[in-house]
mmCIF file of the N, C-alpha and C atoms, coordinates in Angstrom:
data_MODEL
# 
_entry.id   MODEL 
# 
loop_
_atom_site.group_PDB 
_atom_site.id 
_atom_site.type_symbol 
_atom_site.label_atom_id 
_atom_site.label_alt_id 
_atom_site.label_comp_id 
_atom_site.label_asym_id 
_atom_site.label_entity_id 
_atom_site.label_seq_id 
_atom_site.pdbx_PDB_ins_code 
_atom_site.Cartn_x 
_atom_site.Cartn_y 
_atom_site.Cartn_z 
_atom_site.occupancy 
_atom_site.B_iso_or_equiv 
_atom_site.pdbx_formal_charge 
_atom_site.auth_seq_id 
_atom_site.auth_comp_id 
_atom_site.auth_asym_id 
_atom_site.auth_atom_id 
_atom_site.pdbx_PDB_model_num 
ATOM 1   N N  . UNK A 1 1  ? -52.662 -3.235 -30.422 1.00 0.00 ? 1  UNK A N  1 
ATOM 2   C CA . UNK A 1 1  ? -54.030 -3.336 -30.907 1.00 0.00 ? 1  UNK A CA 1 
ATOM 3   C C  . UNK A 1 1  ? -54.223 -2.219 -31.937 1.00 0.00 ? 1  UNK A C  1 
ATOM 4   N N  . UNK A 1 2  ? -54.681 -2.586 -33.149 1.00 0.00 ? 2  UNK A N  1 
ATOM 5   C CA . UNK A 1 2  ? -54.911 -1.542 -34.149 1.00 0.00 ? 2  UNK A CA 1 
ATOM 6   C C  . UNK A 1 2  ? -56.264 -0.876 -33.904 1.00 0.00 ? 2  UNK A C  1 
ATOM 7   N N  . UNK A 1 3  ? -56.533 0.174  -34.665 1.00 0.00 ? 3  UNK A N  1 
ATOM 8   C CA . UNK A 1 3  ? -57.747 0.964  -34.429 1.00 0.00 ? 3  UNK A CA 1 
ATOM 9   C C  . UNK A 1 3  ? -59.024 0.147  -34.629 1.00 0.00 ? 3  UNK A C  1 
ATOM 10  N N  . UNK A 1 4  ? -59.053 -0.715 -35.632 1.00 0.00 ? 4  UNK A N  1 
ATOM 11  C CA . UNK A 1 4  ? -60.251 -1.539 -35.849 1.00 0.00 ? 4  UNK A CA 1 
ATOM 12  C C  . UNK A 1 4  ? -60.483 -2.477 -34.674 1.00 0.00 ? 4  UNK A C  1 
ATOM 13  N N  . UNK A 1 5  ? -59.421 -3.098 -34.189 1.00 0.00 ? 5  UNK A N  1 
ATOM 14  C CA . UNK A 1 5  ? -59.539 -3.993 -33.027 1.00 0.00 ? 5  UNK A CA 1 
ATOM 15  C C  . UNK A 1 5  ? -59.996 -3.214 -31.801 1.00 0.00 ? 5  UNK A C  1 
ATOM 16  N N  . UNK A 1 6  ? -59.444 -2.024 -31.635 1.00 0.00 ? 6  UNK A N  1 
ATOM 17  C CA . UNK A 1 6  ? -59.818 -1.182 -30.498 1.00 0.00 ? 6  UNK A CA 1 
ATOM 18  C C  . UNK A 1 6  ? -61.290 -0.790 -30.584 1.00 0.00 ? 6  UNK A C  1 
ATOM 19  N N  . UNK A 1 7  ? -61.742 -0.412 -31.767 1.00 0.00 ? 7  UNK A N  1 
ATOM 20  C CA . UNK A 1 7  ? -63.155 -0.056 -31.927 1.00 0.00 ? 7  UNK A CA 1 
ATOM 21  C C  . UNK A 1 7  ? -64.069 -1.243 -31.630 1.00 0.00 ? 7  UNK A C  1 
ATOM 22  N N  . UNK A 1 8  ? -63.697 -2.420 -32.099 1.00 0.00 ? 8  UNK A N  1 
ATOM 23  C CA . UNK A 1 8  ? -64.495 -3.616 -31.803 1.00 0.00 ? 8  UNK A CA 1 
ATOM 24  C C  . UNK A 1 8  ? -64.495 -3.908 -30.300 1.00 0.00 ? 8  UNK A C  1 
ATOM 25  N N  . UNK A 1 9  ? -63.342 -3.763 -29.674 1.00 0.00 ? 9  UNK A N  1 
ATOM 26  C CA . UNK A 1 9  ? -63.251 -4.001 -28.231 1.00 0.00 ? 9  UNK A CA 1 
ATOM 27  C C  . UNK A 1 9  ? -64.110 -2.997 -27.459 1.00 0.00 ? 9  UNK A C  1 
ATOM 28  N N  . UNK A 1 10 ? -64.091 -1.743 -27.892 1.00 0.00 ? 10 UNK A N  1 
ATOM 29  C CA . UNK A 1 10 ? -64.927 -0.730 -27.240 1.00 0.00 ? 10 UNK A CA 1 
ATOM 30  C C  . UNK A 1 10 ? -66.408 -1.060 -27.381 1.00 0.00 ? 10 UNK A C  1 
ATOM 31  N N  . UNK A 1 11 ? -66.826 -1.425 -28.579 1.00 0.00 ? 11 UNK A N  1 
ATOM 32  C CA . UNK A 1 11 ? -68.237 -1.788 -28.782 1.00 0.00 ? 11 UNK A CA 1 
ATOM 33  C C  . UNK A 1 11 ? -68.625 -2.982 -27.932 1.00 0.00 ? 11 UNK A C  1 
ATOM 34  N N  . UNK A 1 12 ? -67.747 -3.970 -27.845 1.00 0.00 ? 12 UNK A N  1 
ATOM 35  C CA . UNK A 1 12 ? -68.026 -5.137 -27.020 1.00 0.00 ? 12 UNK A CA 1 
ATOM 36  C C  . UNK A 1 12 ? -68.125 -4.799 -25.546 1.00 0.00 ? 12 UNK A C  1 
ATOM 37  N N  . UNK A 1 13 ? -67.212 -3.968 -25.069 1.00 0.00 ? 13 UNK A N  1 
ATOM 38  C CA . UNK A 1 13 ? -67.239 -3.564 -23.660 1.00 0.00 ? 13 UNK A CA 1 
ATOM 39  C C  . UNK A 1 13 ? -68.493 -2.753 -23.344 1.00 0.00 ? 13 UNK A C  1 
ATOM 40  N N  . UNK A 1 14 ? -68.921 -1.915 -24.287 1.00 0.00 ? 14 UNK A N  1 
ATOM 41  C CA . UNK A 1 14 ? -70.182 -1.185 -24.097 1.00 0.00 ? 14 UNK A CA 1 
ATOM 42  C C  . UNK A 1 14 ? -71.350 -2.166 -24.017 1.00 0.00 ? 14 UNK A C  1 
ATOM 43  N N  . UNK A 1 15 ? -71.381 -3.130 -24.923 1.00 0.00 ? 15 UNK A N  1 
ATOM 44  C CA . UNK A 1 15 ? -72.480 -4.101 -24.951 1.00 0.00 ? 15 UNK A CA 1 
ATOM 45  C C  . UNK A 1 15 ? -72.547 -4.901 -23.659 1.00 0.00 ? 15 UNK A C  1 
ATOM 46  N N  . UNK A 1 16 ? -71.395 -5.212 -23.093 1.00 0.00 ? 16 UNK A N  1 
ATOM 47  C CA . UNK A 1 16 ? -71.336 -5.992 -21.844 1.00 0.00 ? 16 UNK A CA 1 
ATOM 48  C C  . UNK A 1 16 ? -71.371 -5.101 -20.597 1.00 0.00 ? 16 UNK A C  1 
ATOM 49  N N  . UNK A 1 17 ? -71.394 -3.780 -20.805 1.00 0.00 ? 17 UNK A N  1 
ATOM 50  C CA . UNK A 1 17 ? -71.412 -2.802 -19.708 1.00 0.00 ? 17 UNK A CA 1 
ATOM 51  C C  . UNK A 1 17 ? -70.244 -3.006 -18.744 1.00 0.00 ? 17 UNK A C  1 
ATOM 52  N N  . UNK A 1 18 ? -69.061 -3.232 -19.317 1.00 0.00 ? 18 UNK A N  1 
ATOM 53  C CA . UNK A 1 18 ? -67.841 -3.441 -18.527 1.00 0.00 ? 18 UNK A CA 1 
ATOM 54  C C  . UNK A 1 18 ? -67.125 -2.108 -18.341 1.00 0.00 ? 18 UNK A C  1 
ATOM 55  N N  . UNK A 1 19 ? -67.491 -1.402 -17.287 1.00 0.00 ? 19 UNK A N  1 
ATOM 56  C CA . UNK A 1 19 ? -66.978 -0.047 -17.099 1.00 0.00 ? 19 UNK A CA 1 
ATOM 57  C C  . UNK A 1 19 ? -65.463 0.005  -16.907 1.00 0.00 ? 19 UNK A C  1 
ATOM 58  N N  . UNK A 1 20 ? -64.903 -0.900 -16.147 1.00 0.00 ? 20 UNK A N  1 
ATOM 59  C CA . UNK A 1 20 ? -63.451 -0.896 -15.940 1.00 0.00 ? 20 UNK A CA 1 
ATOM 60  C C  . UNK A 1 20 ? -62.732 -1.107 -17.268 1.00 0.00 ? 20 UNK A C  1 
ATOM 61  N N  . UNK A 1 21 ? -63.256 -1.997 -18.087 1.00 0.00 ? 21 UNK A N  1 
ATOM 62  C CA . UNK A 1 21 ? -62.662 -2.243 -19.400 1.00 0.00 ? 21 UNK A CA 1 
ATOM 63  C C  . UNK A 1 21 ? -62.826 -1.011 -20.294 1.00 0.00 ? 21 UNK A C  1 
ATOM 64  N N  . UNK A 1 22 ? -63.935 -0.317 -20.174 1.00 0.00 ? 22 UNK A N  1 
ATOM 65  C CA . UNK A 1 22 ? -64.127 0.910  -20.946 1.00 0.00 ? 22 UNK A CA 1 
ATOM 66  C C  . UNK A 1 22 ? -63.115 1.978  -20.549 1.00 0.00 ? 22 UNK A C  1 
ATOM 67  N N  . UNK A 1 23 ? -62.826 2.081  -19.270 1.00 0.00 ? 23 UNK A N  1 
ATOM 68  C CA . UNK A 1 23 ? -61.798 3.029  -18.816 1.00 0.00 ? 23 UNK A CA 1 
ATOM 69  C C  . UNK A 1 23 ? -60.471 2.687  -19.483 1.00 0.00 ? 23 UNK A C  1 
ATOM 70  N N  . UNK A 1 24 ? -60.115 1.422  -19.455 1.00 0.00 ? 24 UNK A N  1 
ATOM 71  C CA . UNK A 1 24 ? -58.850 0.986  -20.037 1.00 0.00 ? 24 UNK A CA 1 
ATOM 72  C C  . UNK A 1 24 ? -58.805 1.234  -21.545 1.00 0.00 ? 24 UNK A C  1 
ATOM 73  N N  . UNK A 1 25 ? -59.860 0.854  -22.230 1.00 0.00 ? 25 UNK A N  1 
ATOM 74  C CA . UNK A 1 25 ? -59.865 0.970  -23.690 1.00 0.00 ? 25 UNK A CA 1 
ATOM 75  C C  . UNK A 1 25 ? -59.915 2.427  -24.154 1.00 0.00 ? 25 UNK A C  1 
ATOM 76  N N  . UNK A 1 26 ? -60.718 3.249  -23.494 1.00 0.00 ? 26 UNK A N  1 
ATOM 77  C CA . UNK A 1 26 ? -60.756 4.664  -23.874 1.00 0.00 ? 26 UNK A CA 1 
ATOM 78  C C  . UNK A 1 26 ? -59.413 5.337  -23.577 1.00 0.00 ? 26 UNK A C  1 
ATOM 79  N N  . UNK A 1 27 ? -58.752 4.912  -22.525 1.00 0.00 ? 27 UNK A N  1 
ATOM 80  C CA . UNK A 1 27 ? -57.423 5.448  -22.230 1.00 0.00 ? 27 UNK A CA 1 
ATOM 81  C C  . UNK A 1 27 ? -56.440 5.035  -23.317 1.00 0.00 ? 27 UNK A C  1 
ATOM 82  N N  . UNK A 1 28 ? -56.502 3.783  -23.748 1.00 0.00 ? 28 UNK A N  1 
ATOM 83  C CA . UNK A 1 28 ? -55.647 3.330  -24.853 1.00 0.00 ? 28 UNK A CA 1 
ATOM 84  C C  . UNK A 1 28 ? -55.912 4.135  -26.126 1.00 0.00 ? 28 UNK A C  1 
ATOM 85  N N  . UNK A 1 29 ? -57.180 4.373  -26.422 1.00 0.00 ? 29 UNK A N  1 
ATOM 86  C CA . UNK A 1 29 ? -57.533 5.152  -27.613 1.00 0.00 ? 29 UNK A CA 1 
ATOM 87  C C  . UNK A 1 29 ? -56.977 6.573  -27.502 1.00 0.00 ? 29 UNK A C  1 
ATOM 88  N N  . UNK A 1 30 ? -57.061 7.157  -26.314 1.00 0.00 ? 30 UNK A N  1 
ATOM 89  C CA . UNK A 1 30 ? -56.516 8.497  -26.104 1.00 0.00 ? 30 UNK A CA 1 
ATOM 90  C C  . UNK A 1 30 ? -55.012 8.516  -26.314 1.00 0.00 ? 30 UNK A C  1 
ATOM 91  N N  . UNK A 1 31 ? -54.337 7.524  -25.802 1.00 0.00 ? 31 UNK A N  1 
ATOM 92  C CA . UNK A 1 31 ? -52.881 7.463  -25.953 1.00 0.00 ? 31 UNK A CA 1 
ATOM 93  C C  . UNK A 1 31 ? -52.470 7.309  -27.411 1.00 0.00 ? 31 UNK A C  1 
ATOM 94  N N  . UNK A 1 32 ? -53.247 6.538  -28.163 1.00 0.00 ? 32 UNK A N  1 
ATOM 95  C CA . UNK A 1 32 ? -52.971 6.382  -29.594 1.00 0.00 ? 32 UNK A CA 1 
ATOM 96  C C  . UNK A 1 32 ? -53.136 7.721  -30.308 1.00 0.00 ? 32 UNK A C  1 
ATOM 97  N N  . UNK A 1 33 ? -54.179 8.467  -29.948 1.00 0.00 ? 33 UNK A N  1 
ATOM 98  C CA . UNK A 1 33 ? -54.415 9.771  -30.577 1.00 0.00 ? 33 UNK A CA 1 
ATOM 99  C C  . UNK A 1 33 ? -53.372 10.800 -30.138 1.00 0.00 ? 33 UNK A C  1 
ATOM 100 N N  . UNK A 1 34 ? -52.892 10.685 -28.886 1.00 0.00 ? 34 UNK A N  1 
ATOM 101 C CA . UNK A 1 34 ? -51.814 11.569 -28.438 1.00 0.00 ? 34 UNK A CA 1 
ATOM 102 C C  . UNK A 1 34 ? -50.553 11.326 -29.242 1.00 0.00 ? 34 UNK A C  1 
ATOM 103 N N  . UNK A 1 35 ? -50.234 10.065 -29.506 1.00 0.00 ? 35 UNK A N  1 
ATOM 104 C CA . UNK A 1 35 ? -49.055 9.747  -30.322 1.00 0.00 ? 35 UNK A CA 1 
ATOM 105 C C  . UNK A 1 35 ? -49.185 10.312 -31.729 1.00 0.00 ? 35 UNK A C  1 
ATOM 106 N N  . UNK A 1 36 ? -50.417 10.390 -32.226 1.00 0.00 ? 36 UNK A N  1 
ATOM 107 C CA . UNK A 1 36 ? -50.672 10.946 -33.556 1.00 0.00 ? 36 UNK A CA 1 
ATOM 108 C C  . UNK A 1 36 ? -50.788 12.474 -33.518 1.00 0.00 ? 36 UNK A C  1 
ATOM 109 N N  . UNK A 1 37 ? -50.600 13.050 -32.330 1.00 0.00 ? 37 UNK A N  1 
ATOM 110 C CA . UNK A 1 37 ? -50.687 14.501 -32.111 1.00 0.00 ? 37 UNK A CA 1 
ATOM 111 C C  . UNK A 1 37 ? -52.067 15.076 -32.453 1.00 0.00 ? 37 UNK A C  1 
ATOM 112 N N  . UNK A 1 38 ? -53.090 14.290 -32.177 1.00 0.00 ? 38 UNK A N  1 
ATOM 113 C CA . UNK A 1 38 ? -54.481 14.707 -32.376 1.00 0.00 ? 38 UNK A CA 1 
ATOM 114 C C  . UNK A 1 38 ? -55.086 14.968 -30.997 1.00 0.00 ? 38 UNK A C  1 
ATOM 115 N N  . UNK A 1 39 ? -54.815 16.140 -30.469 1.00 0.00 ? 39 UNK A N  1 
ATOM 116 C CA . UNK A 1 39 ? -55.195 16.482 -29.095 1.00 0.00 ? 39 UNK A CA 1 
ATOM 117 C C  . UNK A 1 39 ? -56.699 16.468 -28.892 1.00 0.00 ? 39 UNK A C  1 
ATOM 118 N N  . UNK A 1 40 ? -57.455 16.989 -29.853 1.00 0.00 ? 40 UNK A N  1 
ATOM 119 C CA . UNK A 1 40 ? -58.912 17.008 -29.686 1.00 0.00 ? 40 UNK A CA 1 
ATOM 120 C C  . UNK A 1 40 ? -59.472 15.597 -29.555 1.00 0.00 ? 40 UNK A C  1 
ATOM 121 N N  . UNK A 1 41 ? -59.033 14.694 -30.412 1.00 0.00 ? 41 UNK A N  1 
ATOM 122 C CA . UNK A 1 41 ? -59.515 13.309 -30.328 1.00 0.00 ? 41 UNK A CA 1 
ATOM 123 C C  . UNK A 1 41 ? -59.030 12.651 -29.040 1.00 0.00 ? 41 UNK A C  1 
ATOM 124 N N  . UNK A 1 42 ? -57.795 12.909 -28.654 1.00 0.00 ? 42 UNK A N  1 
ATOM 125 C CA . UNK A 1 42 ? -57.275 12.354 -27.408 1.00 0.00 ? 42 UNK A CA 1 
ATOM 126 C C  . UNK A 1 42 ? -58.129 12.800 -26.226 1.00 0.00 ? 42 UNK A C  1 
ATOM 127 N N  . UNK A 1 43 ? -58.494 14.065 -26.202 1.00 0.00 ? 43 UNK A N  1 
ATOM 128 C CA . UNK A 1 43 ? -59.319 14.581 -25.111 1.00 0.00 ? 43 UNK A CA 1 
ATOM 129 C C  . UNK A 1 43 ? -60.722 13.990 -25.137 1.00 0.00 ? 43 UNK A C  1 
ATOM 130 N N  . UNK A 1 44 ? -61.247 13.749 -26.326 1.00 0.00 ? 44 UNK A N  1 
ATOM 131 C CA . UNK A 1 44 ? -62.544 13.078 -26.452 1.00 0.00 ? 44 UNK A CA 1 
ATOM 132 C C  . UNK A 1 44 ? -62.490 11.725 -25.752 1.00 0.00 ? 44 UNK A C  1 
ATOM 133 N N  . UNK A 1 45 ? -61.469 10.938 -26.059 1.00 0.00 ? 45 UNK A N  1 
ATOM 134 C CA . UNK A 1 45 ? -61.337 9.614  -25.454 1.00 0.00 ? 45 UNK A CA 1 
ATOM 135 C C  . UNK A 1 45 ? -61.017 9.701  -23.961 1.00 0.00 ? 45 UNK A C  1 
ATOM 136 N N  . UNK A 1 46 ? -60.169 10.644 -23.581 1.00 0.00 ? 46 UNK A N  1 
ATOM 137 C CA . UNK A 1 46 ? -59.858 10.811 -22.159 1.00 0.00 ? 46 UNK A CA 1 
ATOM 138 C C  . UNK A 1 46 ? -61.107 11.179 -21.362 1.00 0.00 ? 46 UNK A C  1 
ATOM 139 N N  . UNK A 1 47 ? -61.953 12.017 -21.942 1.00 0.00 ? 47 UNK A N  1 
ATOM 140 C CA . UNK A 1 47 ? -63.185 12.410 -21.264 1.00 0.00 ? 47 UNK A CA 1 
ATOM 141 C C  . UNK A 1 47 ? -64.085 11.206 -21.041 1.00 0.00 ? 47 UNK A C  1 
ATOM 142 N N  . UNK A 1 48 ? -64.202 10.358 -22.044 1.00 0.00 ? 48 UNK A N  1 
ATOM 143 C CA . UNK A 1 48 ? -65.005 9.142  -21.886 1.00 0.00 ? 48 UNK A CA 1 
ATOM 144 C C  . UNK A 1 48 ? -64.401 8.241  -20.803 1.00 0.00 ? 48 UNK A C  1 
ATOM 145 N N  . UNK A 1 49 ? -63.103 8.054  -20.841 1.00 0.00 ? 49 UNK A N  1 
ATOM 146 C CA . UNK A 1 49 ? -62.442 7.236  -19.825 1.00 0.00 ? 49 UNK A CA 1 
ATOM 147 C C  . UNK A 1 49 ? -62.700 7.816  -18.437 1.00 0.00 ? 49 UNK A C  1 
ATOM 148 N N  . UNK A 1 50 ? -62.597 9.128  -18.311 1.00 0.00 ? 50 UNK A N  1 
ATOM 149 C CA . UNK A 1 50 ? -62.799 9.812  -17.037 1.00 0.00 ? 50 UNK A CA 1 
ATOM 150 C C  . UNK A 1 50 ? -64.222 9.597  -16.523 1.00 0.00 ? 50 UNK A C  1 
ATOM 151 N N  . UNK A 1 51 ? -65.209 9.776  -17.383 1.00 0.00 ? 51 UNK A N  1 
ATOM 152 C CA . UNK A 1 51 ? -66.608 9.618  -16.964 1.00 0.00 ? 51 UNK A CA 1 
ATOM 153 C C  . UNK A 1 51 ? -66.873 8.183  -16.486 1.00 0.00 ? 51 UNK A C  1 
ATOM 154 N N  . UNK A 1 52 ? -66.398 7.206  -17.246 1.00 0.00 ? 52 UNK A N  1 
ATOM 155 C CA . UNK A 1 52 ? -66.596 5.816  -16.815 1.00 0.00 ? 52 UNK A CA 1 
ATOM 156 C C  . UNK A 1 52 ? -65.849 5.535  -15.519 1.00 0.00 ? 52 UNK A C  1 
ATOM 157 N N  . UNK A 1 53 ? -64.669 6.114  -15.351 1.00 0.00 ? 53 UNK A N  1 
ATOM 158 C CA . UNK A 1 53 ? -63.921 5.928  -14.106 1.00 0.00 ? 53 UNK A CA 1 
ATOM 159 C C  . UNK A 1 53 ? -64.684 6.522  -12.925 1.00 0.00 ? 53 UNK A C  1 
ATOM 160 N N  . UNK A 1 54 ? -65.269 7.702  -13.129 1.00 0.00 ? 54 UNK A N  1 
ATOM 161 C CA . UNK A 1 54 ? -66.073 8.306  -12.066 1.00 0.00 ? 54 UNK A CA 1 
ATOM 162 C C  . UNK A 1 54 ? -67.281 7.449  -11.738 1.00 0.00 ? 54 UNK A C  1 
ATOM 163 N N  . UNK A 1 55 ? -67.953 6.961  -12.766 1.00 0.00 ? 55 UNK A N  1 
ATOM 164 C CA . UNK A 1 55 ? -69.169 6.172  -12.548 1.00 0.00 ? 55 UNK A CA 1 
ATOM 165 C C  . UNK A 1 55 ? -68.918 4.909  -11.742 1.00 0.00 ? 55 UNK A C  1 
ATOM 166 N N  . UNK A 1 56 ? -67.769 4.287  -11.955 1.00 0.00 ? 56 UNK A N  1 
ATOM 167 C CA . UNK A 1 56 ? -67.531 3.018  -11.252 1.00 0.00 ? 56 UNK A CA 1 
ATOM 168 C C  . UNK A 1 56 ? -66.551 3.165  -10.089 1.00 0.00 ? 56 UNK A C  1 
ATOM 169 N N  . UNK A 1 57 ? -66.139 4.402  -9.789  1.00 0.00 ? 57 UNK A N  1 
ATOM 170 C CA . UNK A 1 57 ? -65.253 4.627  -8.652  1.00 0.00 ? 57 UNK A CA 1 
ATOM 171 C C  . UNK A 1 57 ? -63.840 4.128  -8.866  1.00 0.00 ? 57 UNK A C  1 
ATOM 172 N N  . UNK A 1 58 ? -63.414 4.055  -10.103 1.00 0.00 ? 58 UNK A N  1 
ATOM 173 C CA . UNK A 1 58 ? -62.066 3.561  -10.408 1.00 0.00 ? 58 UNK A CA 1 
ATOM 174 C C  . UNK A 1 58 ? -61.009 4.583  -9.993  1.00 0.00 ? 58 UNK A C  1 
ATOM 175 N N  . UNK A 1 59 ? -59.903 4.130  -9.445  1.00 0.00 ? 59 UNK A N  1 
ATOM 176 C CA . UNK A 1 59 ? -58.846 5.053  -9.021  1.00 0.00 ? 59 UNK A CA 1 
ATOM 177 C C  . UNK A 1 59 ? -58.221 5.820  -10.192 1.00 0.00 ? 59 UNK A C  1 
ATOM 178 N N  . UNK A 1 60 ? -58.375 5.329  -11.415 1.00 0.00 ? 60 UNK A N  1 
ATOM 179 C CA . UNK A 1 60 ? -57.844 6.017  -12.592 1.00 0.00 ? 60 UNK A CA 1 
ATOM 180 C C  . UNK A 1 60 ? -58.453 7.397  -12.786 1.00 0.00 ? 60 UNK A C  1 
ATOM 181 N N  . UNK A 1 61 ? -59.596 7.654  -12.148 1.00 0.00 ? 61 UNK A N  1 
ATOM 182 C CA . UNK A 1 61 ? -60.263 8.952  -12.301 1.00 0.00 ? 61 UNK A CA 1 
ATOM 183 C C  . UNK A 1 61 ? -59.331 10.103 -11.909 1.00 0.00 ? 61 UNK A C  1 
ATOM 184 N N  . UNK A 1 62 ? -58.520 9.903  -10.901 1.00 0.00 ? 62 UNK A N  1 
ATOM 185 C CA . UNK A 1 62 ? -57.616 10.963 -10.440 1.00 0.00 ? 62 UNK A CA 1 
ATOM 186 C C  . UNK A 1 62 ? -56.613 11.321 -11.535 1.00 0.00 ? 62 UNK A C  1 
ATOM 187 N N  . UNK A 1 63 ? -55.962 10.313 -12.107 1.00 0.00 ? 63 UNK A N  1 
ATOM 188 C CA . UNK A 1 63 ? -54.977 10.561 -13.162 1.00 0.00 ? 63 UNK A CA 1 
ATOM 189 C C  . UNK A 1 63 ? -55.634 11.122 -14.418 1.00 0.00 ? 63 UNK A C  1 
ATOM 190 N N  . UNK A 1 64 ? -56.795 10.590 -14.780 1.00 0.00 ? 64 UNK A N  1 
ATOM 191 C CA . UNK A 1 64 ? -57.490 11.078 -15.968 1.00 0.00 ? 64 UNK A CA 1 
ATOM 192 C C  . UNK A 1 64 ? -57.899 12.531 -15.802 1.00 0.00 ? 64 UNK A C  1 
ATOM 193 N N  . UNK A 1 65 ? -58.365 12.887 -14.612 1.00 0.00 ? 65 UNK A N  1 
ATOM 194 C CA . UNK A 1 65 ? -58.704 14.275 -14.336 1.00 0.00 ? 65 UNK A CA 1 
ATOM 195 C C  . UNK A 1 65 ? -57.478 15.171 -14.482 1.00 0.00 ? 65 UNK A C  1 
ATOM 196 N N  . UNK A 1 66 ? -56.349 14.719 -13.961 1.00 0.00 ? 66 UNK A N  1 
ATOM 197 C CA . UNK A 1 66 ? -55.119 15.499 -14.061 1.00 0.00 ? 66 UNK A CA 1 
ATOM 198 C C  . UNK A 1 66 ? -54.699 15.672 -15.519 1.00 0.00 ? 66 UNK A C  1 
ATOM 199 N N  . UNK A 1 67 ? -54.786 14.606 -16.288 1.00 0.00 ? 67 UNK A N  1 
ATOM 200 C CA . UNK A 1 67 ? -54.400 14.684 -17.708 1.00 0.00 ? 67 UNK A CA 1 
ATOM 201 C C  . UNK A 1 67 ? -55.284 15.677 -18.455 1.00 0.00 ? 67 UNK A C  1 
ATOM 202 N N  . UNK A 1 68 ? -56.581 15.634 -18.209 1.00 0.00 ? 68 UNK A N  1 
ATOM 203 C CA . UNK A 1 68 ? -57.480 16.579 -18.867 1.00 0.00 ? 68 UNK A CA 1 
ATOM 204 C C  . UNK A 1 68 ? -57.225 18.009 -18.398 1.00 0.00 ? 68 UNK A C  1 
ATOM 205 N N  . UNK A 1 69 ? -56.927 18.178 -17.117 1.00 0.00 ? 69 UNK A N  1 
ATOM 206 C CA . UNK A 1 69 ? -56.612 19.509 -16.588 1.00 0.00 ? 69 UNK A CA 1 
ATOM 207 C C  . UNK A 1 69 ? -55.323 20.036 -17.212 1.00 0.00 ? 69 UNK A C  1 
ATOM 208 N N  . UNK A 1 70 ? -54.329 19.182 -17.350 1.00 0.00 ? 70 UNK A N  1 
ATOM 209 C CA . UNK A 1 70 ? -53.066 19.588 -17.960 1.00 0.00 ? 70 UNK A CA 1 
ATOM 210 C C  . UNK A 1 70 ? -53.255 20.036 -19.409 1.00 0.00 ? 70 UNK A C  1 
ATOM 211 N N  . UNK A 1 71 ? -54.262 19.486 -20.062 1.00 0.00 ? 71 UNK A N  1 
ATOM 212 C CA . UNK A 1 71 ? -54.563 19.852 -21.447 1.00 0.00 ? 71 UNK A CA 1 
ATOM 213 C C  . UNK A 1 71 ? -55.533 21.024 -21.533 1.00 0.00 ? 71 UNK A C  1 
ATOM 214 N N  . UNK A 1 72 ? -55.920 21.566 -20.386 1.00 0.00 ? 72 UNK A N  1 
ATOM 215 C CA . UNK A 1 72 ? -56.804 22.732 -20.350 1.00 0.00 ? 72 UNK A CA 1 
ATOM 216 C C  . UNK A 1 72 ? -58.253 22.416 -20.687 1.00 0.00 ? 72 UNK A C  1 
ATOM 217 N N  . UNK A 1 73 ? -58.661 21.175 -20.506 1.00 0.00 ? 73 UNK A N  1 
ATOM 218 C CA . UNK A 1 73 ? -60.013 20.770 -20.888 1.00 0.00 ? 73 UNK A CA 1 
ATOM 219 C C  . UNK A 1 73 ? -60.972 20.646 -19.713 1.00 0.00 ? 73 UNK A C  1 
ATOM 220 N N  . UNK A 1 74 ? -60.436 20.717 -18.503 1.00 0.00 ? 74 UNK A N  1 
ATOM 221 C CA . UNK A 1 74 ? -61.275 20.526 -17.314 1.00 0.00 ? 74 UNK A CA 1 
ATOM 222 C C  . UNK A 1 74 ? -60.546 21.165 -16.133 1.00 0.00 ? 74 UNK A C  1 
ATOM 223 N N  . UNK A 1 75 ? -61.306 21.507 -15.112 1.00 0.00 ? 75 UNK A N  1 
ATOM 224 C CA . UNK A 1 75 ? -60.693 21.980 -13.876 1.00 0.00 ? 75 UNK A CA 1 
ATOM 225 C C  . UNK A 1 75 ? -60.270 20.770 -13.058 1.00 0.00 ? 75 UNK A C  1 
ATOM 226 N N  . UNK A 1 76 ? -59.191 20.913 -12.359 1.00 0.00 ? 76 UNK A N  1 
ATOM 227 C CA . UNK A 1 76 ? -58.707 19.852 -11.470 1.00 0.00 ? 76 UNK A CA 1 
ATOM 228 C C  . UNK A 1 76 ? -59.710 19.707 -10.334 1.00 0.00 ? 76 UNK A C  1 
ATOM 229 N N  . UNK A 1 77 ? -60.163 18.488 -10.110 1.00 0.00 ? 77 UNK A N  1 
ATOM 230 C CA . UNK A 1 77 ? -61.113 18.213 -9.037  1.00 0.00 ? 77 UNK A CA 1 
ATOM 231 C C  . UNK A 1 77 ? -60.385 17.662 -7.826  1.00 0.00 ? 77 UNK A C  1 
ATOM 232 N N  . UNK A 1 78 ? -60.995 17.831 -6.675  1.00 0.00 ? 78 UNK A N  1 
ATOM 233 C CA . UNK A 1 78 ? -60.434 17.270 -5.438  1.00 0.00 ? 78 UNK A CA 1 
ATOM 234 C C  . UNK A 1 78 ? -61.136 15.950 -5.177  1.00 0.00 ? 78 UNK A C  1 
ATOM 235 N N  . UNK A 1 79 ? -60.360 14.897 -4.988  1.00 0.00 ? 79 UNK A N  1 
ATOM 236 C CA . UNK A 1 79 ? -60.922 13.565 -4.721  1.00 0.00 ? 79 UNK A CA 1 
ATOM 237 C C  . UNK A 1 79 ? -60.631 13.185 -3.289  1.00 0.00 ? 79 UNK A C  1 
# 
């Protein structure tokens, strides 16, 4: 999925309030930015994925928290 497709998918998922899909799409966006070595942007997307995962109780919250902690952007939480 290219960046334009990803942005459209994110906007659509927001419009439909599909939190699980938002977790997936924000994680994909973060991974794309990590490959481009843009850590700040990757963390921006990871943070969004993490918040949506927390809001809907998705199990991905644990891994997302760890990834952000490994990047020094958040403290590791106990789940």
